[in-house]
Backbone atoms as SQL, in Angstrom:
CREATE TABLE atoms (id INTEGER PRIMARY KEY, chain TEXT, resi INTEGER, resn TEXT, atom TEXT, x REAL, y REAL, z REAL);
INSERT INTO atoms VALUES
  (1, 'A', 1, 'MET', 'N', 0.824, -1.187, 0.000),
  (2, 'A', 1, 'MET', 'CA', 0.000, 0.000, 0.000),
  (3, 'A', 1, 'MET', 'C', 0.874, 1.259, 0.000),
  (4, 'A', 2, 'PHE', 'N', 1.975, 1.201, 0.764),
  (5, 'A', 2, 'PHE', 'CA', 2.881, 2.338, 0.844),
  (6, 'A', 2, 'PHE', 'C', 3.485, 2.634, -0.530),
  (7, 'A', 3, 'ASN', 'N', 3.876, 1.585, -1.253),
  (8, 'A', 3, 'ASN', 'CA', 4.428, 1.750, -2.604),
  (9, 'A', 3, 'ASN', 'C', 3.409, 2.397, -3.535),
  (10, 'A', 4, 'MET', 'N', 2.173, 2.015, -3.413),
  (11, 'A', 4, 'MET', 'CA', 1.114, 2.576, -4.250),
  (12, 'A', 4, 'MET', 'C', 0.945, 4.073, -3.983),
  (13, 'A', 5, 'TRP', 'N', 0.958, 4.469, -2.738),
  (14, 'A', 5, 'TRP', 'CA', 0.812, 5.887, -2.398),
  (15, 'A', 5, 'TRP', 'C', 2.016, 6.699, -2.862),
  (16, 'A', 6, 'LEU', 'N', 3.208, 6.153, -2.669),
  (17, 'A', 6, 'LEU', 'CA', 4.408, 6.864, -3.133),
  (18, 'A', 6, 'LEU', 'C', 4.405, 7.034, -4.650),
  (19, 'A', 7, 'THR', 'N', 4.000, 6.012, -5.355),
  (20, 'A', 7, 'THR', 'CA', 3.944, 6.085, -6.816),
  (21, 'A', 7, 'THR', 'C', 2.899, 7.097, -7.261),
  (22, 'A', 8, 'LEU', 'N', 1.761, 7.127, -6.603),
  (23, 'A', 8, 'LEU', 'CA', 0.714, 8.089, -6.941),
  (24, 'A', 8, 'LEU', 'C', 1.193, 9.522, -6.711),
  (25, 'A', 9, 'ILE', 'N', 1.872, 9.760, -5.614),
  (26, 'A', 9, 'ILE', 'CA', 2.407, 11.099, -5.334),
  (27, 'A', 9, 'ILE', 'C', 3.460, 11.470, -6.369),
  (28, 'A', 10, 'ASP', 'N', 4.332, 10.517, -6.712),
  (29, 'A', 10, 'ASP', 'CA', 5.378, 10.761, -7.706),
  (30, 'A', 10, 'ASP', 'C', 4.785, 11.103, -9.071),
  (31, 'A', 11, 'VAL', 'N', 3.795, 10.344, -9.501),
  (32, 'A', 11, 'VAL', 'CA', 3.148, 10.611, -10.790),
  (33, 'A', 11, 'VAL', 'C', 2.470, 11.980, -10.767),
  (34, 'A', 12, 'SER', 'N', 1.789, 12.283, -9.691),
  (35, 'A', 12, 'SER', 'CA', 1.087, 13.564, -9.597),
  (36, 'A', 12, 'SER', 'C', 2.047, 14.746, -9.676),
  (37, 'A', 13, 'LEU', 'N', 3.148, 14.662, -8.957),
  (38, 'A', 13, 'LEU', 'CA', 4.119, 15.752, -8.977),
  (39, 'A', 13, 'LEU', 'C', 4.782, 15.902, -10.345),
  (40, 'A', 14, 'LYS', 'N', 5.134, 14.790, -10.954),
  (41, 'A', 14, 'LYS', 'CA', 5.786, 14.860, -12.270),
  (42, 'A', 14, 'LYS', 'C', 4.829, 15.344, -13.350),
  (43, 'A', 15, 'MET', 'N', 3.574, 14.982, -13.260),
  (44, 'A', 15, 'MET', 'CA', 2.601, 15.478, -14.233),
  (45, 'A', 15, 'MET', 'C', 2.372, 16.980, -14.057),
  (46, 'A', 16, 'HIS', 'N', 2.419, 17.436, -12.827),
  (47, 'A', 16, 'HIS', 'CA', 2.165, 18.848, -12.548),
  (48, 'A', 16, 'HIS', 'C', 3.362, 19.724, -12.906),
  (49, 'A', 17, 'TRP', 'N', 4.564, 19.311, -12.505),
  (50, 'A', 17, 'TRP', 'CA', 5.744, 20.159, -12.706),
  (51, 'A', 17, 'TRP', 'C', 6.444, 19.931, -14.037),
  (52, 'A', 18, 'SER', 'N', 6.400, 18.746, -14.581),
  (53, 'A', 18, 'SER', 'CA', 7.100, 18.364, -15.819),
  (54, 'A', 18, 'SER', 'C', 8.571, 18.789, -15.815),
  (55, 'A', 19, 'PRO', 'N', 9.374, 18.248, -14.891),
  (56, 'A', 19, 'PRO', 'CA', 10.787, 18.659, -14.781),
  (57, 'A', 19, 'PRO', 'C', 11.701, 17.872, -15.714),
  (58, 'A', 20, 'TYR', 'N', 11.549, 18.075, -17.023),
  (59, 'A', 20, 'TYR', 'CA', 12.292, 17.272, -17.979),
  (60, 'A', 20, 'TYR', 'C', 13.133, 18.144, -18.898),
  (61, 'A', 21, 'GLU', 'N', 14.231, 17.559, -19.380),
  (62, 'A', 21, 'GLU', 'CA', 15.130, 18.286, -20.266),
  (63, 'A', 21, 'GLU', 'C', 14.642, 18.269, -21.709),
  (64, 'A', 22, 'ASN', 'N', 14.089, 17.156, -22.154),
  (65, 'A', 22, 'ASN', 'CA', 13.596, 17.084, -23.536),
  (66, 'A', 22, 'ASN', 'C', 12.220, 16.423, -23.565),
  (67, 'A', 23, 'LYS', 'N', 11.589, 16.513, -24.717),
  (68, 'A', 23, 'LYS', 'CA', 10.216, 16.040, -24.853),
  (69, 'A', 23, 'LYS', 'C', 10.112, 14.517, -24.737),
  (70, 'A', 24, 'LEU', 'N', 11.030, 13.810, -25.409),
  (71, 'A', 24, 'LEU', 'CA', 10.985, 12.352, -25.389),
  (72, 'A', 24, 'LEU', 'C', 11.266, 11.816, -23.987),
  (73, 'A', 25, 'GLY', 'N', 12.257, 12.385, -23.326),
  (74, 'A', 25, 'GLY', 'CA', 12.562, 11.961, -21.961),
  (75, 'A', 25, 'GLY', 'C', 11.398, 12.205, -21.017),
  (76, 'A', 26, 'GLY', 'N', 10.733, 13.329, -21.192),
  (77, 'A', 26, 'GLY', 'CA', 9.579, 13.637, -20.366),
  (78, 'A', 26, 'GLY', 'C', 8.431, 12.674, -20.604),
  (79, 'A', 27, 'PHE', 'N', 8.183, 12.361, -21.885),
  (80, 'A', 27, 'PHE', 'CA', 7.107, 11.419, -22.196),
  (81, 'A', 27, 'PHE', 'C', 7.408, 10.037, -21.624),
  (82, 'A', 28, 'MET', 'N', 8.655, 9.581, -21.790),
  (83, 'A', 28, 'MET', 'CA', 8.995, 8.250, -21.292),
  (84, 'A', 28, 'MET', 'C', 8.932, 8.194, -19.768),
  (85, 'A', 29, 'GLU', 'N', 9.332, 9.269, -19.117),
  (86, 'A', 29, 'GLU', 'CA', 9.262, 9.301, -17.650),
  (87, 'A', 29, 'GLU', 'C', 7.807, 9.213, -17.185),
  (88, 'A', 30, 'LYS', 'N', 6.933, 9.965, -17.818),
  (89, 'A', 30, 'LYS', 'CA', 5.511, 9.910, -17.460),
  (90, 'A', 30, 'LYS', 'C', 4.916, 8.544, -17.791),
  (91, 'A', 31, 'PHE', 'N', 5.282, 8.001, -18.945),
  (92, 'A', 31, 'PHE', 'CA', 4.807, 6.681, -19.373),
  (93, 'A', 31, 'PHE', 'C', 5.219, 5.616, -18.359),
  (94, 'A', 32, 'ASN', 'N', 6.482, 5.618, -17.965),
  (95, 'A', 32, 'ASN', 'CA', 6.975, 4.642, -16.987),
  (96, 'A', 32, 'ASN', 'C', 6.297, 4.810, -15.636),
  (97, 'A', 33, 'ASP', 'N', 6.143, 6.039, -15.203),
  (98, 'A', 33, 'ASP', 'CA', 5.512, 6.271, -13.907),
  (99, 'A', 33, 'ASP', 'C', 4.059, 5.811, -13.893),
  (100, 'A', 34, 'CYS', 'N', 3.345, 6.069, -14.969),
  (101, 'A', 34, 'CYS', 'CA', 1.941, 5.630, -15.033),
  (102, 'A', 34, 'CYS', 'C', 1.836, 4.110, -15.045),
  (103, 'A', 35, 'LEU', 'N', 2.731, 3.447, -15.780),
  (104, 'A', 35, 'LEU', 'CA', 2.684, 1.983, -15.795),
  (105, 'A', 35, 'LEU', 'C', 3.098, 1.395, -14.453),
  (106, 'A', 36, 'VAL', 'N', 4.051, 2.002, -13.774),
  (107, 'A', 36, 'VAL', 'CA', 4.422, 1.525, -12.435),
  (108, 'A', 36, 'VAL', 'C', 3.252, 1.721, -11.475),
  (109, 'A', 37, 'LEU', 'N', 2.529, 2.814, -11.621),
  (110, 'A', 37, 'LEU', 'CA', 1.346, 3.028, -10.780),
  (111, 'A', 37, 'LEU', 'C', 0.300, 1.948, -11.040),
  (112, 'A', 38, 'ILE', 'N', 0.075, 1.638, -12.308),
  (113, 'A', 38, 'ILE', 'CA', -0.890, 0.573, -12.638),
  (114, 'A', 38, 'ILE', 'C', -0.414, -0.762, -12.085),
  (115, 'A', 39, 'LEU', 'N', 0.870, -1.061, -12.240),
  (116, 'A', 39, 'LEU', 'CA', 1.394, -2.346, -11.763),
  (117, 'A', 39, 'LEU', 'C', 1.418, -2.443, -10.238),
  (118, 'A', 40, 'SER', 'N', 1.419, -1.310, -9.557),
  (119, 'A', 40, 'SER', 'CA', 1.432, -1.358, -8.090),
  (120, 'A', 40, 'SER', 'C', 0.087, -1.801, -7.520),
  (121, 'A', 41, 'TYR', 'N', -0.956, -1.799, -8.314),
  (122, 'A', 41, 'TYR', 'CA', -2.270, -2.274, -7.854),
  (123, 'A', 41, 'TYR', 'C', -2.392, -3.794, -7.924),
  (124, 'A', 42, 'PHE', 'N', -1.547, -4.438, -8.708),
  (125, 'A', 42, 'PHE', 'CA', -1.688, -5.869, -8.940),
  (126, 'A', 42, 'PHE', 'C', -1.421, -6.757, -7.725),
  (127, 'A', 43, 'PRO', 'N', -0.511, -6.448, -6.824),
  (128, 'A', 43, 'PRO', 'CA', -0.321, -7.366, -5.682),
  (129, 'A', 43, 'PRO', 'C', -1.593, -7.611, -4.874),
  (130, 'A', 44, 'PHE', 'N', -2.497, -6.649, -4.855),
  (131, 'A', 44, 'PHE', 'CA', -3.761, -6.867, -4.146),
  (132, 'A', 44, 'PHE', 'C', -4.631, -7.904, -4.844),
  (133, 'A', 45, 'VAL', 'N', -4.507, -7.974, -6.156),
  (134, 'A', 45, 'VAL', 'CA', -5.332, -8.909, -6.918),
  (135, 'A', 45, 'VAL', 'C', -4.860, -10.346, -6.729),
  (136, 'A', 46, 'PHE', 'N', -3.586, -10.518, -6.418),
  (137, 'A', 46, 'PHE', 'CA', -3.057, -11.872, -6.249),
  (138, 'A', 46, 'PHE', 'C', -3.297, -12.435, -4.850),
  (139, 'A', 47, 'THR', 'N', -4.020, -11.720, -4.014),
  (140, 'A', 47, 'THR', 'CA', -4.366, -12.236, -2.686),
  (141, 'A', 47, 'THR', 'C', -5.666, -13.026, -2.794),
  (142, 'A', 48, 'ASP', 'N', -6.329, -13.235, -1.687),
  (143, 'A', 48, 'ASP', 'CA', -7.588, -13.985, -1.680),
  (144, 'A', 48, 'ASP', 'C', -8.771, -13.171, -2.190),
  (145, 'A', 49, 'LEU', 'N', -8.533, -11.923, -2.621),
  (146, 'A', 49, 'LEU', 'CA', -9.615, -11.142, -3.212),
  (147, 'A', 49, 'LEU', 'C', -10.094, -11.763, -4.521),
  (148, 'A', 50, 'THR', 'N', -9.193, -12.424, -5.221),
  (149, 'A', 50, 'THR', 'CA', -9.546, -13.143, -6.443),
  (150, 'A', 50, 'THR', 'C', -9.745, -14.603, -6.062),
  (151, 'A', 51, 'PRO', 'N', -10.978, -15.106, -6.193),
  (152, 'A', 51, 'PRO', 'CA', -11.273, -16.423, -5.632),
  (153, 'A', 51, 'PRO', 'C', -10.662, -17.606, -6.394),
  (154, 'A', 52, 'THR', 'N', -10.585, -17.537, -7.709),
  (155, 'A', 52, 'THR', 'CA', -10.130, -18.714, -8.450),
  (156, 'A', 52, 'THR', 'C', -8.687, -18.543, -8.919),
  (157, 'A', 53, 'ALA', 'N', -8.027, -19.679, -9.009),
  (158, 'A', 53, 'ALA', 'CA', -6.638, -19.686, -9.455),
  (159, 'A', 53, 'ALA', 'C', -6.547, -19.324, -10.937),
  (160, 'A', 54, 'GLU', 'N', -7.567, -19.688, -11.712),
  (161, 'A', 54, 'GLU', 'CA', -7.562, -19.373, -13.145),
  (162, 'A', 54, 'GLU', 'C', -7.577, -17.865, -13.381),
  (163, 'A', 55, 'ASP', 'N', -8.375, -17.154, -12.599),
  (164, 'A', 55, 'ASP', 'CA', -8.416, -15.694, -12.730),
  (165, 'A', 55, 'ASP', 'C', -7.071, -15.079, -12.381),
  (166, 'A', 56, 'LYS', 'N', -6.434, -15.588, -11.329),
  (167, 'A', 56, 'LYS', 'CA', -5.110, -15.094, -10.958),
  (168, 'A', 56, 'LYS', 'C', -4.106, -15.360, -12.076),
  (169, 'A', 57, 'TYR', 'N', -4.245, -16.490, -12.721),
  (170, 'A', 57, 'TYR', 'CA', -3.362, -16.856, -13.826),
  (171, 'A', 57, 'TYR', 'C', -3.510, -15.861, -14.980),
  (172, 'A', 58, 'PHE', 'N', -4.736, -15.565, -15.373),
  (173, 'A', 58, 'PHE', 'CA', -4.968, -14.622, -16.466),
  (174, 'A', 58, 'PHE', 'C', -4.553, -13.197, -16.091),
  (175, 'A', 59, 'ILE', 'N', -4.795, -12.823, -14.865),
  (176, 'A', 59, 'ILE', 'CA', -4.369, -11.509, -14.393),
  (177, 'A', 59, 'ILE', 'C', -2.837, -11.429, -14.404),
  (178, 'A', 60, 'GLY', 'N', -2.179, -12.526, -14.060),
  (179, 'A', 60, 'GLY', 'CA', -0.723, -12.575, -14.109),
  (180, 'A', 60, 'GLY', 'C', -0.194, -12.361, -15.523),
  (181, 'A', 61, 'TRP', 'N', -0.872, -12.937, -16.515),
  (182, 'A', 61, 'TRP', 'CA', -0.460, -12.710, -17.908),
  (183, 'A', 61, 'TRP', 'C', -0.669, -11.253, -18.307),
  (184, 'A', 62, 'PHE', 'N', -1.732, -10.639, -17.838),
  (185, 'A', 62, 'PHE', 'CA', -1.970, -9.221, -18.107),
  (186, 'A', 62, 'PHE', 'C', -0.875, -8.368, -17.471),
  (187, 'A', 63, 'TYR', 'N', -0.505, -8.722, -16.239),
  (188, 'A', 63, 'TYR', 'CA', 0.590, -8.041, -15.546),
  (189, 'A', 63, 'TYR', 'C', 1.880, -8.153, -16.356),
  (190, 'A', 64, 'ASN', 'N', 2.179, -9.371, -16.814),
  (191, 'A', 64, 'ASN', 'CA', 3.387, -9.581, -17.615),
  (192, 'A', 64, 'ASN', 'C', 3.336, -8.814, -18.935),
  (193, 'A', 65, 'ALA', 'N', 2.165, -8.706, -19.540),
  (194, 'A', 65, 'ALA', 'CA', 2.032, -7.953, -20.788),
  (195, 'A', 65, 'ALA', 'C', 2.316, -6.470, -20.575),
  (196, 'A', 66, 'ILE', 'N', 1.793, -5.909, -19.518),
  (197, 'A', 66, 'ILE', 'CA', 2.047, -4.492, -19.224),
  (198, 'A', 66, 'ILE', 'C', 3.539, -4.270, -18.957),
  (199, 'A', 67, 'LEU', 'N', 4.137, -5.153, -18.196),
  (200, 'A', 67, 'LEU', 'CA', 5.567, -5.050, -17.912),
  (201, 'A', 67, 'LEU', 'C', 6.384, -5.204, -19.194),
  (202, 'A', 68, 'GLY', 'N', 5.975, -6.116, -20.071),
  (203, 'A', 68, 'GLY', 'CA', 6.658, -6.299, -21.351),
  (204, 'A', 68, 'GLY', 'C', 6.556, -5.077, -22.240),
  (205, 'A', 69, 'ILE', 'N', 5.396, -4.441, -22.259),
  (206, 'A', 69, 'ILE', 'CA', 5.219, -3.212, -23.044),
  (207, 'A', 69, 'ILE', 'C', 6.150, -2.126, -22.523),
  (208, 'A', 70, 'MET', 'N', 6.259, -2.030, -21.214),
  (209, 'A', 70, 'MET', 'CA', 7.134, -1.022, -20.627),
  (210, 'A', 70, 'MET', 'C', 8.591, -1.290, -20.990),
  (211, 'A', 71, 'ILE', 'N', 9.017, -2.531, -20.919),
  (212, 'A', 71, 'ILE', 'CA', 10.397, -2.881, -21.251),
  (213, 'A', 71, 'ILE', 'C', 10.666, -2.638, -22.725),
  (214, 'A', 72, 'LEU', 'N', 9.762, -3.077, -23.598),
  (215, 'A', 72, 'LEU', 'CA', 9.949, -2.879, -25.039),
  (216, 'A', 72, 'LEU', 'C', 9.992, -1.405, -25.413),
  (217, 'A', 73, 'ALA', 'N', 9.153, -0.609, -24.799),
  (218, 'A', 73, 'ALA', 'CA', 9.140, 0.828, -25.097),
  (219, 'A', 73, 'ALA', 'C', 10.456, 1.473, -24.677),
  (220, 'A', 74, 'ASN', 'N', 10.965, 1.109, -23.516),
  (221, 'A', 74, 'ASN', 'CA', 12.223, 1.677, -23.045),
  (222, 'A', 74, 'ASN', 'C', 13.407, 1.220, -23.898),
  (223, 'A', 75, 'VAL', 'N', 13.435, -0.043, -24.256),
  (224, 'A', 75, 'VAL', 'CA', 14.512, -0.532, -25.126),
  (225, 'A', 75, 'VAL', 'C', 14.417, 0.130, -26.496),
  (226, 'A', 76, 'GLY', 'N', 13.204, 0.301, -27.003),
  (227, 'A', 76, 'GLY', 'CA', 13.024, 0.973, -28.293),
  (228, 'A', 76, 'GLY', 'C', 13.537, 2.401, -28.277),
  (229, 'A', 77, 'VAL', 'N', 13.248, 3.121, -27.213),
  (230, 'A', 77, 'VAL', 'CA', 13.736, 4.503, -27.098),
  (231, 'A', 77, 'VAL', 'C', 15.252, 4.516, -26.979),
  (232, 'A', 78, 'MET', 'N', 15.819, 3.584, -26.232),
  (233, 'A', 78, 'MET', 'CA', 17.279, 3.528, -26.103),
  (234, 'A', 78, 'MET', 'C', 17.941, 3.242, -27.444),
  (235, 'A', 79, 'VAL', 'N', 17.378, 2.299, -28.203),
  (236, 'A', 79, 'VAL', 'CA', 17.942, 1.969, -29.513),
  (237, 'A', 79, 'VAL', 'C', 17.800, 3.160, -30.456),
  (238, 'A', 80, 'MET', 'N', 16.643, 3.804, -30.451),
  (239, 'A', 80, 'MET', 'CA', 16.414, 4.948, -31.329),
  (240, 'A', 80, 'MET', 'C', 17.376, 6.090, -31.009),
  (241, 'A', 81, 'THR', 'N', 17.538, 6.418, -29.748),
  (242, 'A', 81, 'THR', 'CA', 18.440, 7.514, -29.396),
  (243, 'A', 81, 'THR', 'C', 19.902, 7.147, -29.668),
  (244, 'A', 82, 'THR', 'N', 20.244, 5.878, -29.525),
  (245, 'A', 82, 'THR', 'CA', 21.604, 5.440, -29.841),
  (246, 'A', 82, 'THR', 'C', 21.888, 5.605, -31.322),
  (247, 'A', 83, 'PHE', 'N', 20.950, 5.183, -32.171),
  (248, 'A', 83, 'PHE', 'CA', 21.148, 5.328, -33.612),
  (249, 'A', 83, 'PHE', 'C', 21.165, 6.788, -34.042),
  (250, 'A', 84, 'GLU', 'N', 20.349, 7.622, -33.417),
  (251, 'A', 84, 'GLU', 'CA', 20.374, 9.057, -33.734),
  (252, 'A', 84, 'GLU', 'C', 21.719, 9.670, -33.352),
  (253, 'A', 85, 'SER', 'N', 22.224, 9.290, -32.195),
  (254, 'A', 85, 'SER', 'CA', 23.519, 9.799, -31.758),
  (255, 'A', 85, 'SER', 'C', 24.630, 9.291, -32.669),
  (256, 'A', 86, 'LEU', 'N', 24.556, 8.035, -33.040),
  (257, 'A', 86, 'LEU', 'CA', 25.554, 7.452, -33.936),
  (258, 'A', 86, 'LEU', 'C', 25.514, 8.124, -35.308),
  (259, 'A', 87, 'ALA', 'N', 24.328, 8.378, -35.819),
  (260, 'A', 87, 'ALA', 'CA', 24.198, 9.064, -37.114),
  (261, 'A', 87, 'ALA', 'C', 24.771, 10.476, -37.029),
  (262, 'A', 88, 'GLY', 'N', 24.560, 11.163, -35.922),
  (263, 'A', 88, 'GLY', 'CA', 25.119, 12.498, -35.739),
  (264, 'A', 88, 'GLY', 'C', 26.636, 12.473, -35.706),
  (265, 'A', 89, 'LYS', 'N', 27.201, 11.478, -35.040),
  (266, 'A', 89, 'LYS', 'CA', 28.661, 11.349, -34.989),
  (267, 'A', 89, 'LYS', 'C', 29.235, 11.049, -36.370),
  (268, 'A', 90, 'ILE', 'N', 28.565, 10.206, -37.140),
  (269, 'A', 90, 'ILE', 'CA', 29.033, 9.880, -38.492),
  (270, 'A', 90, 'ILE', 'C', 28.980, 11.118, -39.377),
  (271, 'A', 91, 'LYS', 'N', 27.908, 11.878, -39.291),
  (272, 'A', 91, 'LYS', 'CA', 27.803, 13.108, -40.079),
  (273, 'A', 91, 'LYS', 'C', 28.895, 14.097, -39.677),
  (274, 'A', 92, 'GLU', 'N', 29.161, 14.187, -38.383),
  (275, 'A', 92, 'GLU', 'CA', 30.202, 15.089, -37.892),
  (276, 'A', 92, 'GLU', 'C', 31.577, 14.669, -38.409),
  (277, 'A', 93, 'CYS', 'N', 31.860, 13.378, -38.413),
  (278, 'A', 93, 'CYS', 'CA', 33.142, 12.883, -38.920),
  (279, 'A', 93, 'CYS', 'C', 33.261, 13.124, -40.417),
  (280, 'A', 94, 'ASN', 'N', 32.163, 12.911, -41.155),
  (281, 'A', 94, 'ASN', 'CA', 32.181, 13.156, -42.598),
  (282, 'A', 94, 'ASN', 'C', 32.391, 14.632, -42.889),
  (283, 'A', 95, 'PHE', 'N', 31.774, 15.502, -42.106),
  (284, 'A', 95, 'PHE', 'CA', 31.927, 16.943, -42.302),
  (285, 'A', 95, 'PHE', 'C', 33.365, 17.370, -42.026),
  (286, 'A', 96, 'LYS', 'N', 33.970, 16.819, -40.961),
  (287, 'A', 96, 'LYS', 'CA', 35.356, 17.153, -40.632),
  (288, 'A', 96, 'LYS', 'C', 36.309, 16.658, -41.712),
  (289, 'A', 97, 'SER', 'N', 36.037, 15.470, -42.264),
  (290, 'A', 97, 'SER', 'CA', 36.933, 14.927, -43.295),
  (291, 'A', 97, 'SER', 'C', 36.832, 15.727, -44.598),
  (292, 'A', 98, 'THR', 'N', 35.645, 16.267, -44.909),
  (293, 'A', 98, 'THR', 'CA', 35.528, 17.091, -46.116),
  (294, 'A', 98, 'THR', 'C', 36.181, 18.440, -45.904),
  (295, 'A', 99, 'GLU', 'N', 36.198, 18.957, -44.664),
  (296, 'A', 99, 'GLU', 'CA', 36.882, 20.212, -44.381),
  (297, 'A', 99, 'GLU', 'C', 38.392, 20.055, -44.514),
  (298, 'A', 100, 'ILE', 'N', 38.907, 18.911, -44.081),
  (299, 'A', 100, 'ILE', 'CA', 40.342, 18.667, -44.158),
  (300, 'A', 100, 'ILE', 'C', 40.787, 18.561, -45.611),
  (301, 'A', 101, 'GLU', 'N', 39.987, 17.914, -46.444),
  (302, 'A', 101, 'GLU', 'CA', 40.329, 17.743, -47.860),
  (303, 'A', 101, 'GLU', 'C', 40.327, 19.087, -48.596),
  (304, 'A', 102, 'ASN', 'N', 39.489, 20.011, -48.203),
  (305, 'A', 102, 'ASN', 'CA', 39.408, 21.312, -48.878),
  (306, 'A', 102, 'ASN', 'C', 40.485, 22.192, -48.368);
């Protein structure tokens, strides 16, 4: 319960203040915080509040799907920013080599 309240406060403050350096970083931070808030509700569902084991099983797959989406989105952003940075470095090296030749 404490984790749920801390996550809710964190999401609320970040949504209100938006303390981010760039747009993509800000979006990913909000995206991650919202998914962590959603995932913090799941431990209650795995208790005796859910009567059948089959329901817990399906809820567990839903939990894993949300976690997988979060991981894939973060890895995708990391790969995208890495390739953008790499492309910028290649362009910079090509520009420097053409300056040297002239």
